[in-house]
PAZAPA-4460 file (N, C-alpha, C; in steps of 0.05 Angstrom, whole numbers, plus 32768, in hexadecimal, padded with zeros to 4 digits):
% residues 281
    n_x    n_y    n_z   ca_x   ca_y   ca_z    c_x    c_y    c_z   seq   type   mol
   9593   9012   7F41   95A9   8FF4   7F4D   95B5   8FF9   7F63     1      X     A
   95BB   8FD9   7F6E   95C9   8FDE   7F92   95E1   8FE3   7F8C     2      X     A
   95D8   8FF3   7FA2   9606   8FF9   7FA2   9614   8FDD   7FAC     3      X     A
   9625   8FD6   7FA4   963B   8FBD   7FA4   9651   8FCB   7FB8     4      X     A
   9661   8FB1   7FC9   9676   8FB9   7FD5   9689   8FB4   7FC9     5      X     A
   96A8   8FC4   7FC6   96BF   8FBB   7FAD   96C2   8F96   7FA8     6      X     A
   96C5   8F98   7F98   96C9   8F7A   7F87   96E9   8F75   7F9D     7      X     A
   96EC   8F60   7FA2   9702   8F56   7FB0   971D   8F57   7F99     8      X     A
   972F   8F64   7F99   9748   8F5B   7F88   9755   8F38   7F87     9      X     A
   9745   8F2F   7F93   9758   8F10   7FA0   9740   8EFD   7F90    10      X     A
   972C   8F02   7F92   971B   8EE8   7F8A   9706   8EF3   7F70    11      X     A
   970D   8EE0   7F5C   96FC   8EDC   7F44   96E6   8ECC   7F35    12      X     A
   96D0   8ECD   7F29   96C2   8EBE   7F1D   96C6   8EBE   7EFF    13      X     A
   96C3   8EA6   7EF6   96C2   8E9E   7EDC   96A2   8E90   7ED3    14      X     A
   9693   8E99   7ECD   967C   8E91   7EBE   967F   8E83   7EA2    15      X     A
   967C   8E68   7E9D   9682   8E5D   7E82   966A   8E4A   7E78    16      X     A
   965F   8E4C   7E5B   964C   8E4D   7E55   9656   8E3B   7E3D    17      X     A
   964E   8E19   7E3B   9658   8E06   7E2B   9644   8DFE   7E21    18      X     A
   9653   8DF1   7E07   9637   8DEB   7DF2   962F   8DF9   7DE1    19      X     A
   9635   8E17   7DDE   962E   8E2C   7DC7   962A   8E24   7DB2    20      X     A
   9611   8E1D   7DA6   9613   8E18   7D8C   95F3   8E16   7D7E    21      X     A
   95E9   8E1D   7D67   95D2   8E20   7D62   95B9   8E0D   7D6E    22      X     A
   95BE   8DF6   7D73   95B0   8DE0   7D84   95A4   8DED   7D97    23      X     A
   95B9   8DF7   7DA4   95AD   8E08   7DBC   95B7   8E22   7DC8    24      X     A
   95B2   8E2F   7DB3   95A6   8E52   7DB7   9597   8E56   7DC6    25      X     A
   9581   8E4A   7DC3   9565   8E57   7DCF   956D   8E4F   7DE9    26      X     A
   9579   8E3E   7DF5   9581   8E34   7E14   959C   8E48   7E1D    27      X     A
   95AC   8E40   7E09   95C6   8E62   7E14   95BA   8E78   7E1A    28      X     A
   95A3   8E82   7E0E   9594   8E9D   7E10   9592   8E9D   7E23    29      X     A
   957D   8E89   7E32   956F   8E82   7E4B   9583   8E82   7E66    30      X     A
   959C   8E70   7E61   95AD   8E76   7E79   95C0   8E90   7E70    31      X     A
   95BE   8E9B   7E5A   95CC   8EB8   7E62   95BA   8EC8   7E70    32      X     A
   959E   8ED2   7E6C   958D   8ED9   7E77   9592   8EDD   7E94    33      X     A
   958C   8EBF   7E9D   9590   8EC0   7EC0   95A8   8ECC   7EBE    34      X     A
   95C3   8EC7   7EB6   95DC   8ED2   7EC1   95D5   8EF2   7EC3    35      X     A
   95D1   8EFC   7EAF   95D7   8F19   7EB0   95B8   8F20   7EC9    36      X     A
   95A3   8F10   7ECB   9592   8F19   7EDE   95A4   8F1F   7F00    37      X     A
   95B3   8F07   7EFE   95C3   8F0D   7F1D   95DC   8F20   7F16    38      X     A
   95E8   8F24   7EFA   95F8   8F32   7EFE   95E9   8F57   7F09    39      X     A
   95D3   8F59   7EFE   95C2   8F76   7F01   95C0   8F72   7F23    40      X     A
   95AF   8F5E   7F2C   95AB   8F5E   7F4D   95BD   8F65   7F50    41      X     A
   95DC   8F5E   7F48   95F9   8F67   7F5B   95FE   8F7F   7F50    42      X     A
   95F7   8F87   7F41   9607   8FA3   7F38   9623   8F9B   7F22    43      X     A
   9624   8F90   7F1A   963E   8F87   7F0B   9639   8F7B   7EF1    44      X     A
   9648   8F7F   7EE7   964C   8F6F   7EC6   965A   8F53   7EC8    45      X     A
   964C   8F48   7EBC   965B   8F2A   7EC4   9664   8F22   7EA1    46      X     A
   967C   8F1C   7E9A   967B   8F12   7E79   9678   8EF8   7E7C    47      X     A
   9676   8EEB   7E68   9678   8EC7   7E5E   9686   8EBC   7E4E    48      X     A
   9693   8EB5   7E54   96A3   8EA4   7E3F   9695   8E86   7E3B    49      X     A
   9689   8E8C   7E1C   967B   8E7B   7E11   968B   8E69   7E04    50      X     A
   9688   8E4D   7DFF   9699   8E3C   7DF7   968B   8E29   7DDA    51      X     A
   968E   8E38   7DC5   9684   8E32   7DB1   9688   8E19   7DA4    52      X     A
   967B   8E08   7D93   9678   8DF8   7D85   9671   8DF6   7D6F    53      X     A
   9686   8DFC   7D57   9688   8DFD   7D3C   9673   8DEE   7D32    54      X     A
   9678   8DD0   7D34   9659   8DC3   7D1C   9654   8DAB   7D38    55      X     A
   9646   8DBC   7D4A   9641   8D9A   7D64   962B   8D88   7D59    56      X     A
   9639   8D76   7D59   9628   8D54   7D55   9629   8D5A   7D2D    57      X     A
   963B   8D6E   7D2B   963F   8D69   7D0A   962B   8D80   7CFA    58      X     A
   9620   8D8F   7D0D   960B   8DA6   7D02   9614   8DBD   7D02    59      X     A
   961F   8DD0   7CEA   9633   8DE6   7CE7   9621   8E00   7CF9    60      X     A
   9628   8E12   7CFC   9622   8E24   7D07   9617   8E3C   7CF4    61      X     A
   95F4   8E44   7CF2   95E6   8E58   7CDE   95F4   8E70   7CE1    62      X     A
   95F0   8E7E   7CCF   95FB   8EA4   7CC0   95F2   8EAE   7CD8    63      X     A
   95D8   8EAC   7CE6   95C8   8EB3   7D00   95DB   8EB3   7D16    64      X     A
   95E4   8E9B   7D1C   95F1   8E94   7D3C   95FF   8E9D   7D39    65      X     A
   9610   8EA3   7D1F   9632   8EA9   7D20   962D   8ECD   7D28    66      X     A
   9617   8EE1   7D14   9618   8EF3   7D1A   9612   8EF7   7D3F    67      X     A
   9603   8EE5   7D45   9603   8EEA   7D6B   9612   8EE6   7D76    68      X     A
   962D   8ED9   7D69   9641   8ECB   7D74   9652   8EEE   7D76    69      X     A
   9656   8EF0   7D60   965A   8F14   7D61   9652   8F26   7D74    70      X     A
   963B   8F2C   7D71   9633   8F43   7D7E   963F   8F3B   7DA1    71      X     A
   9639   8F1E   7DA8   9647   8F18   7DC6   965D   8F26   7DC6    72      X     A
   9679   8F21   7DB3   9690   8F1E   7DB6   968B   8F3A   7DAF    73      X     A
   9681   8F50   7DA4   967F   8F67   7DA8   9679   8F71   7DBD    74      X     A
   9666   8F67   7DD2   965C   8F70   7DE2   9674   8F6E   7DFD    75      X     A
   968B   8F61   7DFB   9698   8F5C   7E0C   969A   8F39   7E1F    76      X     A
   968B   8F2E   7E11   9686   8F15   7E19   96A3   8F05   7E09    77      X     A
   96AE   8EEA   7E16   96BC   8EDB   7E00   96B6   8EC0   7E00    78      X     A
   96C6   8EBA   7DDD   96BB   8EA8   7DD6   96CD   8E95   7DD5    79      X     A
   96D1   8E81   7DD2   96E2   8E68   7DD7   96DD   8E52   7DC8    80      X     A
   96F4   8E40   7DC1   96E9   8E2B   7DA9   96E2   8E16   7DC6    81      X     A
   96CD   8E00   7DB8   96CA   8DE8   7DD2   96BF   8DD1   7DBE    82      X     A
   96E3   8DC4   7DB7   96DC   8DAF   7D9B   96D1   8DB6   7D85    83      X     A
   96CB   8DA7   7D6F   96CC   8DA6   7D55   96A9   8D9F   7D52    84      X     A
   96A2   8D8D   7D5E   968E   8D81   7D59   967B   8D79   7D73    85      X     A
   968A   8D6D   7D89   9688   8D6B   7DAB   967E   8D4F   7DA6    86      X     A
   968E   8D3F   7D95   967C   8D27   7D98   9697   8D10   7D95    87      X     A
   9699   8CF7   7DAA   96B1   8CF1   7DAD   96AA   8CD1   7D99    88      X     A
   96BA   8CD4   7D7A   96AF   8CB9   7D72   96C9   8CA5   7D6A    89      X     A
   96E0   8CB1   7D7F   96F3   8C9B   7D78   96ED   8C81   7D8A    90      X     A
   96F5   8C66   7D80   96ED   8C4A   7D86   96FB   8C49   7DA6    91      X     A
   96E6   8C3D   7DB6   96ED   8C2E   7DD8   9706   8C23   7DCC    92      X     A
   971A   8C22   7DDF   9733   8C1B   7DE8   973F   8C0C   7DF7    93      X     A
   9736   8C1E   7E09   9739   8C1F   7E28   9731   8C0A   7E44    94      X     A
   971B   8BF6   7E36   9710   8BE7   7E44   9703   8BF2   7E53    95      X     A
   96ED   8BEE   7E6C   96D9   8BF3   7E79   96E3   8C12   7E82    96      X     A
   96F5   8C1C   7E8A   96F3   8C32   7E91   96F2   8C4A   7E8A    97      X     A
   96F8   8C45   7E64   96F4   8C53   7E4E   96DF   8C4A   7E4B    98      X     A
   96CD   8C3E   7E4D   96AA   8C3B   7E3B   9698   8C4F   7E5A    99      X     A
   96AD   8C51   7E75   96A3   8C5C   7E8E   969F   8C7A   7E80   100      X     A
   96B7   8C7B   7E7F   96C2   8C9C   7E7C   96B1   8CA6   7E64   101      X     A
   96B5   8C98   7E52   96B2   8CAD   7E33   9691   8CA9   7E29   102      X     A
   9680   8C8E   7E38   9667   8C87   7E2C   9659   8C8F   7E3D   103      X     A
   965B   8C81   7E5D   9641   8C8B   7E73   9649   8CA4   7E77   104      X     A
   966C   8CB4   7E84   9665   8CC4   7E91   9665   8CDF   7E83   105      X     A
   966C   8CE4   7E68   9667   8CF6   7E50   9654   8CF4   7E46   106      X     A
   9646   8CE0   7E37   9634   8CD1   7E27   963C   8CD9   7E09   107      X     A
   965B   8CD3   7E05   966B   8CD5   7DED   9665   8CEC   7DE6   108      X     A
   9670   8D02   7DF4   966C   8D1C   7DED   9693   8D24   7DF4   109      X     A
   969B   8D0D   7DFA   96BD   8D1F   7E07   96CE   8D1D   7DE7   110      X     A
   96C3   8D35   7DD4   96D8   8D32   7DB8   96F1   8D24   7DBE   111      X     A
   96FE   8D38   7DC8   9719   8D34   7DCF   9725   8D21   7DE3   112      X     A
   971A   8D10   7DF2   971D   8CF8   7E07   9730   8CE6   7DFC   113      X     A
   9732   8CD7   7DDC   9742   8CBF   7DDA   974E   8CCD   7DC2   114      X     A
   9753   8CE8   7DB5   9763   8CEC   7DA2   977F   8CE8   7D91   115      X     A
   9786   8CDE   7D85   979E   8CE1   7D7C   97AC   8CFC   7D71   116      X     A
   97C5   8D04   7D78   97CA   8D24   7D75   97C4   8D2B   7D5D   117      X     A
   97CB   8D1D   7D48   97C5   8D23   7D2D   97A8   8D2D   7D2C   118      X     A
   9797   8D1B   7D31   9775   8D1B   7D30   976F   8D36   7D46   119      X     A
   977D   8D31   7D53   9776   8D55   7D69   9774   8D67   7D5E   120      X     A
   9794   8D67   7D50   97A1   8D83   7D45   9790   8D88   7D2D   121      X     A
   9788   8D75   7D1B   9778   8D7B   7D07   9759   8D89   7D0D   122      X     A
   9747   8D7B   7D26   9734   8D88   7D2D   972F   8DA4   7D2E   123      X     A
   9756   8DAB   7D49   9753   8DC2   7D4A   975C   8DD5   7D36   124      X     A
   9768   8DCD   7D1A   9770   8DE3   7D06   974D   8DDF   7CF9   125      X     A
   973E   8DCE   7CF7   9722   8DD8   7CF1   9717   8DE9   7CFE   126      X     A
   9713   8DE8   7D19   9709   8DF6   7D28   970D   8E0F   7D2B   127      X     A
   9731   8E19   7D2A   972C   8E2B   7D29   972F   8E42   7D02   128      X     A
   972E   8E28   7CF0   972B   8E36   7CDC   9714   8E45   7CE0   129      X     A
   9702   8E34   7CE1   96EC   8E45   7CE5   96DB   8E4D   7CF5   130      X     A
   96F1   8E58   7D0B   96E6   8E7A   7D18   96F6   8E8B   7D02   131      X     A
   970B   8E86   7CFB   9720   8E9B   7CF3   970E   8EA8   7CD5   132      X     A
   96FE   8E8D   7CC0   96F0   8E91   7CAC   96D6   8EA0   7CBA   133      X     A
   96CD   8EA6   7CCF   96B8   8EB8   7CCE   96B6   8EC7   7CE3   134      X     A
   96D7   8ED0   7CEC   96E6   8EE5   7CFD   96D0   8EE6   7D1A   135      X     A
   96DD   8ECE   7D23   96C6   8ECA   7D3D   96E8   8EC7   7D50   136      X     A
   96ED   8EE3   7D67   96FB   8EE3   7D74   9702   8EC7   7D86   137      X     A
   9717   8EB8   7D86   9718   8EA0   7D93   973B   8E9E   7D9F   138      X     A
   9736   8EA2   7DB7   9758   8EA2   7DCC   975D   8E81   7DDA   139      X     A
   9746   8E70   7DDF   974A   8E59   7DED   9738   8E42   7DE1   140      X     A
   9741   8E2B   7DED   972F   8E1B   7DE5   972A   8E04   7E08   141      X     A
   970E   8DFA   7DFD   9708   8DEA   7E19   9701   8DCB   7E0A   142      X     A
   970F   8DBE   7E10   9703   8DA6   7E04   96E7   8D99   7E12   143      X     A
   96D6   8D8A   7E02   96C0   8D88   7E10   96C1   8D73   7E22   144      X     A
   96B0   8D74   7E39   96B9   8D64   7E4D   96C9   8D64   7E61   145      X     A
   96DA   8D77   7E5B   96FF   8D82   7E60   970D   8D6B   7E5B   146      X     A
   9708   8D51   7E4D   9719   8D40   7E47   972F   8D3C   7E30   147      X     A
   9745   8D3B   7E3A   9754   8D39   7E1B   9769   8D22   7E23   148      X     A
   976D   8D19   7E11   9787   8D03   7E11   9799   8D0F   7E11   149      X     A
   97B4   8D00   7E19   97CD   8D0D   7E1F   97D8   8D10   7E02   150      X     A
   97D1   8D10   7DE3   97D7   8D12   7DD4   97CA   8D29   7DD4   151      X     A
   97AA   8D2E   7DCB   979C   8D3E   7DC1   97AA   8D63   7DD4   152      X     A
   97B3   8D5A   7DF7   97C4   8D70   7DFD   97D4   8D7B   7DEE   153      X     A
   97E7   8D6B   7DE0   97F8   8D6B   7DDD   97F5   8D87   7DB5   154      X     A
   97DB   8D79   7DB7   97D0   8D81   7D98   97CA   8D9F   7DA0   155      X     A
   97B6   8DA7   7DB8   97AB   8DBE   7DC4   97C4   8DD6   7DCC   156      X     A
   97DE   8DCB   7DD7   97F8   8DD9   7DD3   97FE   8DE3   7DC0   157      X     A
   97FF   8DD0   7DAE   9819   8DDB   7D9C   9801   8DE4   7D86   158      X     A
   97E8   8DED   7D8D   97CD   8DF7   7D7D   97D5   8E17   7D7C   159      X     A
   97E1   8E26   7D99   97E1   8E40   7DA3   97CF   8E4A   7DAD   160      X     A
   97B9   8E3A   7DBD   97A4   8E49   7DC6   97B8   8E5A   7DE2   161      X     A
   97A3   8E64   7DEA   97A7   8E75   7DFF   97A7   8E6E   7E1D   162      X     A
   979B   8E58   7E1D   9790   8E45   7E38   9780   8E34   7E2E   163      X     A
   9779   8E21   7E43   9764   8E0B   7E3E   975D   8E08   7E62   164      X     A
   974D   8DF0   7E62   973D   8DED   7E76   973F   8DCD   7E85   165      X     A
   9746   8DC8   7E96   9737   8DA5   7E99   9727   8DAA   7EB2   166      X     A
   971D   8D96   7EBD   9701   8D9E   7ECD   9709   8DAB   7EE8   167      X     A
   9724   8DAE   7EF0   972C   8DB3   7F0A   974A   8DC9   7F0A   168      X     A
   9755   8DD2   7EF1   9764   8DE4   7EF1   9756   8DEF   7ECE   169      X     A
   976F   8E0D   7ED3   976F   8E1F   7EB9   978F   8E1C   7EB6   170      X     A
   978F   8E1A   7E9E   97A5   8E1F   7E90   97AC   8E23   7E84   171      X     A
   97C9   8E36   7E7D   97C9   8E57   7E73   97E3   8E42   7E5E   172      X     A
   97E0   8E5B   7E4A   9805   8E57   7E3E   980F   8E6D   7E38   173      X     A
   9826   8E71   7E2D   9839   8E5A   7E31   983E   8E53   7E49   174      X     A
   9851   8E38   7E47   984F   8E2B   7E5C   9842   8E25   7E75   175      X     A
   9827   8E19   7E69   9818   8E09   7E79   981A   8E10   7E8B   176      X     A
   980C   8E25   7E95   980D   8E2C   7EAB   97F1   8E2B   7EB9   177      X     A
   97F1   8E17   7ED3   97D7   8E18   7EE5   97D1   8E23   7EF8   178      X     A
   97B9   8E22   7EFB   97AA   8E33   7F12   9791   8E1D   7F14   179      X     A
   9791   8E19   7F35   9783   8E00   7F3F   9767   8E0E   7F41   180      X     A
   974C   8E0A   7F2C   9730   8E14   7F32   9720   8E01   7F2E   181      X     A
   9717   8DF1   7F41   9708   8DD5   7F3D   96E8   8DEA   7F30   182      X     A
   96D6   8DE0   7F20   96C7   8DE2   7F0E   96AD   8DE0   7F21   183      X     A
   969B   8DED   7F26   967D   8DED   7F2A   9672   8DE0   7F13   184      X     A
   9664   8DCC   7F0F   965D   8DC3   7EF1   9642   8DB0   7EF5   185      X     A
   9632   8DAD   7EE8   960E   8DA3   7EF9   960A   8D90   7ED9   186      X     A
   960B   8D73   7EE6   9600   8D5C   7ECE   95DB   8D5B   7ED5   187      X     A
   95C9   8D57   7EBA   95B2   8D5A   7EC1   95A5   8D49   7EA9   188      X     A
   95B0   8D37   7EA9   95A7   8D27   7E8F   959B   8D08   7E9B   189      X     A
   9597   8D07   7EB8   957F   8CFF   7EC7   9576   8D0A   7EDF   190      X     A
   9560   8D04   7EED   955E   8D0B   7F09   956E   8D07   7F13   191      X     A
   957E   8CF5   7F19   9599   8CF0   7F36   95A9   8CFF   7F34   192      X     A
   95B0   8CFE   7F16   95C9   8D0B   7F11   95C5   8D2E   7F1C   193      X     A
   95B1   8D3A   7F12   95AA   8D4F   7F17   95A3   8D62   7F3A   194      X     A
   95A1   8D44   7F48   9597   8D45   7F64   95B3   8D44   7F6C   195      X     A
   95C6   8D30   7F68   95E0   8D34   7F6F   95F6   8D4A   7F67   196      X     A
   95EF   8D50   7F4D   95FB   8D6B   7F4C   95F1   8D83   7F61   197      X     A
   95D2   8D88   7F6A   95CD   8D97   7F7B   95D9   8D94   7F92   198      X     A
   95EA   8D82   7F9B   95E6   8D7D   7FB8   960E   8D7F   7FB4   199      X     A
   961C   8D6B   7FA7   9632   8D7D   7FA1   963B   8D93   7FA0   200      X     A
   962B   8D9C   7F83   9632   8DC3   7F7D   962E   8DCD   7F9B   201      X     A
   961E   8DC9   7FA9   9619   8DDA   7FBE   962E   8DD6   7FD5   202      X     A
   962C   8DBC   7FDB   9650   8DC1   7FEB   9662   8DC4   7FE1   203      X     A
   966B   8DC9   7FCC   9688   8DCE   7FB8   9686   8DEB   7FBD   204      X     A
   966C   8DFA   7FB2   9671   8E18   7FB8   9675   8E22   7FD3   205      X     A
   966C   8E15   7FE2   9671   8E19   8005   969A   8E10   8003   206      X     A
   9699   8DFD   7FF6   96B7   8DFD   8004   96CB   8E0F   7FEB   207      X     A
   96C6   8E16   7FDB   96D5   8E2C   7FC7   96D0   8E4A   7FCF   208      X     A
   96BD   8E50   7FE4   96B6   8E6F   7FE7   96D3   8E7E   7FEE   209      X     A
   96E7   8E72   7FF2   96FE   8E82   7FF8   9713   8E79   7FE0   210      X     A
   9709   8E6E   7FD0   9724   8E64   7FB3   972B   8E76   7FAA   211      X     A
   9737   8E86   7F9C   9745   8E98   7F88   9730   8E9B   7F73   212      X     A
   972F   8E8A   7F6F   971B   8E8A   7F48   9705   8E72   7F4B   213      X     A
   96EB   8E7B   7F48   96CD   8E6B   7F4E   96CB   8E67   7F2E   214      X     A
   96CE   8E47   7F2A   96C5   8E4B   7F09   96A2   8E3E   7F04   215      X     A
   968C   8E4C   7F04   967A   8E40   7EF9   9671   8E3A   7EE3   216      X     A
   966B   8E20   7EE0   9675   8E14   7EB9   964A   8E13   7EB4   217      X     A
   9647   8E18   7EA1   9629   8E16   7EA0   9625   8E08   7E87   218      X     A
   961C   8DF9   7E80   9609   8DEB   7E6B   95E9   8DF4   7E66   219      X     A
   95E2   8DF6   7E4A   95C9   8DFE   7E3C   95BA   8DFA   7E54   220      X     A
   95AE   8DD5   7E59   95A5   8DCD   7E68   959B   8DD4   7E86   221      X     A
   95B2   8DE2   7E8F   95A9   8DF0   7EAE   9591   8E01   7EAF   222      X     A
   958B   8E0C   7E9B   9578   8E23   7EA1   955D   8E10   7EA3   223      X     A
   955A   8DFB   7E9E   953F   8DED   7E8E   9538   8DD9   7EAB   224      X     A
   954B   8DD9   7EBC   9544   8DCF   7ED6   953F   8DE1   7EEB   225      X     A
   952B   8DE7   7EEE   9523   8DFB   7F0A   9537   8DF6   7F24   226      X     A
   9539   8DD7   7F2D   954B   8DDE   7F47   9566   8DDD   7F35   227      X     A
   9575   8DD7   7F27   9587   8DD8   7F18   9591   8DF7   7F1E   228      X     A
   957E   8E04   7F09   9583   8E20   7F0C   957E   8E36   7F22   229      X     A
   957A   8E27   7F39   9571   8E33   7F54   958F   8E35   7F66   230      X     A
   9595   8E1E   7F5D   95B4   8E18   7F68   95C7   8E24   7F59   231      X     A
   95CC   8E28   7F46   95DE   8E3A   7F3B   95E2   8E55   7F35   232      X     A
   95C4   8E5F   7F38   95C9   8E89   7F3B   95C1   8E87   7F57   233      X     A
   95C3   8E75   7F68   95C6   8E7F   7F80   95E4   8E7D   7F82   234      X     A
   95F4   8E67   7F79   960B   8E65   7F7A   9620   8E7F   7F78   235      X     A
   961A   8E84   7F5C   961A   8EA0   7F4E   9616   8EB9   7F5B   236      X     A
   95FA   8EBC   7F64   95F2   8ED2   7F77   9609   8ED2   7F89   237      X     A
   9610   8EC2   7F94   9620   8EB8   7FB6   9646   8ECA   7FB3   238      X     A
   9641   8EBD   7F89   9665   8EC1   7F95   9662   8EE3   7F80   239      X     A
   964C   8EED   7F7E   964E   8F0F   7F79   964A   8F1C   7F8B   240      X     A
   9635   8F16   7FA0   9628   8F2A   7FB4   9630   8F1D   7FCD   241      X     A
   9645   8F0B   7FD6   9648   8EFD   7FE7   966D   8EFD   7FE6   242      X     A
   9671   8EF3   7FDB   9691   8EF0   7FD7   96A1   8F07   7FC8   243      X     A
   9690   8F14   7FBF   9698   8F38   7FAD   96AA   8F27   7F94   244      X     A
   96A4   8F17   7F87   96B9   8F0B   7F72   96BF   8F1D   7F5D   245      X     A
   96D4   8F22   7F4F   96D2   8F2E   7F37   96CB   8F1F   7F1E   246      X     A
   96B1   8F1F   7F07   96B5   8F14   7F01   96CF   8F10   7EE2   247      X     A
   96D1   8F00   7EDE   96EE   8F04   7EC2   96E5   8EEE   7EB1   248      X     A
   96E4   8EF6   7E98   96EB   8EDD   7E7E   96F7   8ECE   7E86   249      X     A
   9700   8EB4   7E7B   970F   8E9F   7E7D   972E   8EA4   7E6D   250      X     A
   972B   8EBC   7E62   9748   8EC8   7E4A   9752   8ED9   7E61   251      X     A
   9742   8EE7   7E6B   9749   8EF3   7E80   974F   8EF2   7E9A   252      X     A
   9745   8ED9   7EA3   9759   8EC3   7EB4   976D   8EB8   7EB4   253      X     A
   9774   8EB0   7E9E   978B   8EA5   7E92   97A3   8EB6   7E92   254      X     A
   979B   8ECD   7E7D   97AA   8EE3   7E83   97B7   8EEB   7E9C   255      X     A
   97AB   8EE6   7EAF   97BA   8EF1   7EC9   97C6   8EDE   7ED9   256      X     A
   97C5   8EC1   7ECD   97DF   8EAE   7EDB   97F8   8EB4   7EE1   257      X     A
   97FF   8EBD   7EF3   981B   8EC5   7EF5   9827   8EA5   7F0B   258      X     A
   9844   8EA4   7F06   9853   8E93   7F19   9850   8E9C   7F2E   259      X     A
   9852   8E85   7F4A   9859   8E8F   7F64   9870   8E7B   7F6E   260      X     A
   9884   8E77   7F66   989C   8E67   7F76   9893   8E56   7F8B   261      X     A
   98A1   8E40   7F8F   9895   8E29   7FA3   98AA   8E34   7FBA   262      X     A
   98A1   8E39   7FD0   98AB   8E35   7FEF   98CC   8E27   7FEE   263      X     A
   98E3   8E38   7FEB   98FD   8E21   7FED   98FE   8E13   8006   264      X     A
   98FF   8DF9   8009   9904   8DE5   8016   9925   8DD4   8023   265      X     A
   9933   8DF0   803A   994B   8DE0   8036   994E   8DBC   8033   266      X     A
   9960   8DBA   8022   9965   8D99   8018   994C   8D8A   800D   267      X     A
   9939   8D9F   7FFE   992E   8D92   7FEB   9932   8D9A   7FCD   268      X     A
   9932   8D8E   7FB9   9938   8D9D   7FA8   9920   8DB5   7F9D   269      X     A
   9922   8DCB   7F88   990F   8DD8   7F80   98F4   8DBF   7F75   270      X     A
   98DC   8DC6   7F73   98C8   8DBA   7F64   98C8   8DC5   7F40   271      X     A
   98C6   8DB3   7F35   98CC   8DBA   7F14   98B7   8DCA   7F07   272      X     A
   98A6   8DCB   7F16   9887   8DDD   7F0C   9889   8DEF   7F23   273      X     A
   9884   8E0D   7F19   9870   8E1A   7F35   9856   8E1B   7F33   274      X     A
   9843   8E2A   7F4D   9830   8E24   7F52   9827   8E41   7F4F   275      X     A
   9810   8E42   7F41   9808   8E61   7F2E   97EF   8E68   7F3B   276      X     A
   97ED   8E80   7F3E   97DE   8E95   7F49   97CF   8EA3   7F3D   277      X     A
   97B7   8EB1   7F43   97B3   8EC9   7F2C   97BD   8EE2   7F38   278      X     A
   97C1   8EEF   7F25   97CF   8F09   7F2D   97C0   8F1A   7F34   279      X     A
   97C6   8F31   7F48   97B6   8F47   7F50   97A7   8F4C   7F42   280      X     A
   9798   8F65   7F3D   978F   8F73   7F21   979B   8F8F   7F34   281      X     A
***
């Protein structure tokens, strides 16, 4: 195993795998194999946060799949809830912008994008009851496509999760503490989306090279397109070998959120909410 320079105490990396469900099991294994190959090359261990869908598109998890989840948790990876069904079946009520976001951009997968508080709370309760019945340790919740209506936000906060994420932020509770951390995420549904994702994420990774937290957010299909796979494995290798980032699970990153008071400016009232940063390990 190659020698590795000391990990930076100031920069971190989270690797997150979305849509973890029996229908995607084989692809999830291929993604994880690629991640671990990069980890071995860098001489580090990379824990993965797996976003688990209890009943993807209405199909419940199988006993064999649940045993695999237990094995992953035992090996130090993290399990987090990722909706209940991952399907946005709420009616379209917001005009063309609502249709563009919920039907074209997410292809009807943004389950919590338009839910009322009661419906969101019920789905969260069912998802947590599923995990509890199967003795699966979950502390975080990430909505499909990171989309939460205002009412769904209130339901998630009331449910008592340790954290959630948006596309650009990690949010920890109590207190809804936020850390700006833009996700690197790929879209693979069409050739033009894949090409645009590669160009965009290559540039974004360079922009985020000195960021405190780098979030690499992967989907099962990201392993099946060679150009996309080369792009994200290169970004991962650079984060580990060149930027010397410390890999963390999302729950570990959320646990390190600490308040950083804004600077006092004479003649200006203090800000109502503080900015947050990751505490030093």
